[in-house]
N, C-alpha and C positions, 0 to 999 in steps of 0.2 A: 504494500500500500504506500502511496505517495501522499504525504501529509502537507507538504509545502504547496501553497496556491500556485497554480499555473494559469497563464493567460492565453487567450487565443481569439480567433474571430474569422470572419469571412474574408474573401480576397479583396472586396471593395472597401471594407472598413465600416460598413453600415451597422454590423452586428459584432459586438465584442463581448467576451465573457472572462470571468475568473472562476476557476474551479479548484477547490481544495478537497482533501481526502479522496483521492482517486484510487480506484481498485485495480482489478486485473485487466491489462490490455489484451485485446484479442483481435482476430480477423474472422469475418463471417463470409462463407462462400455461397450463401443462399442467393437465388435469382433476384429477389427483391433488393438485396444489398448491391448486387452487380449493377442493376438498373439505376438505383438511387445514386450511386457514385459514378456511373458511366465507366466502370472499371471491372477488373477481374474479381475483386472482393471488396468488402468494406472493412475498415480498421477502426476499432472503438476502444474506449477505456470507460469502465464504469465510474460514475461520479455520484457523490453523496449530494442529494438535492438540497440539503440544508446548507451546503457549502458551495453551491453553484449560483453565481450572480451574473446577470446580463448587465454589463457595464455600459454598453452603448446599444441602443435599439433592442430588438428582440426577434427571434426567428419566427417565420411563418411555419405553420404545421400542416402537413399532408397526412391524411389517414390512409396508409398504404395497405392496411389489412384490418381485420376485425380486432386485432390485438395491439397494433403498433401505429404510432404517429411519428413522422420523421420531420425534424426541424431543419430549415434551410433559410438562407438569406433571400428574401423576396426580390432584392435589387440585382444581385449577381448570380444567384443560384447555388452558392457553395453549400454542400451538405454539412450540417453542424451537429445534429443530435438524433437519437433514437429513443423515444419515450414509450414505455410499456407499463403494465400494472406493477411490475416489480421494481421500477426505478427508471433511471435515465443513463444512457451511454453517450459519450461525446466522441465525435470524429477525431481520430488521432491527427490526421493531416491538418486540421483546423487550429491546432495548438501552435503557439509561437516557437516551441522547442519540441517538435515531434520526436526528435532523436532520443529523448528521455523516456519514451513510452514504447519500448520494444514489446511487440505482442508475445504473450506467454502461451496462448492456446489458440486452436482453430476450432470453429464451430461450423456445423452443417457441411462437414468435410465431404460427405457423399455427393453434394451438389457442386463441388469444385469443377472448374473447367478441366477437360481431360488432359490438357497439356501443361497445366500449372506446375507440376513437379519438375518439368524440364525448362521452365521459363528462364532461369538464370544461368543455364548452360549455353545460351545463345551468345554469339560473338558480340563483343563490345566495339562500337565504332567511335573513334576519337580522331582528333587532328583535323587537318584541312579537308574539305572546305567548311566542315561543320563548326569548328571552333570560331572562325571568323564570323559566321552567321550568328551564333549564340552570343558572341561578344558584342555584336551590334544591337542586340535587343535592349530596349529601355522598358523596364517593367512599370506598369501603372497600378500594380497590386498594392494594397495597404501593406506597410512594413510590418515585420513580425515584432511589434511592440505597440503599446498604446501611445497615441499622439493627441494633441489638443484639437487638431483639425484633420479632416479627411485629406488624403494626398492631393486631390485636385484643388483643394483650398490653399495648399501650401505653395503652389506654383505661382 
């Protein structure tokens, strides 16, 4: 369990949060998580609702099943949370320091994509021309920390 508060938010900065007393980080392979994240799986960490505070804005909620509501930023679409009768889970990628939240378990493993076990055996492409292209990108995403203003207001 992580007891220190950790902050995070969406990519545009409209929704920010502070979460303390975090539980077990996990990844979920279910089809609903794949679609909600537009990815191969969803990565979450359980959060104590008494220590979860929306510090800027609040997520919009989508009822993705009879048991689950998924929180996301209405402005930019970033997946933020997964709320169910047993509590709430926060999207690991939405935290300012996701590297501190290494998943400990996988759930819905039987629904994983058939090639997921081989995913990181693929070749890594680095160098030119990719590096020049990536170096030329100027990110408009909210920085991984709280600011007094939204990024577009700072320019």
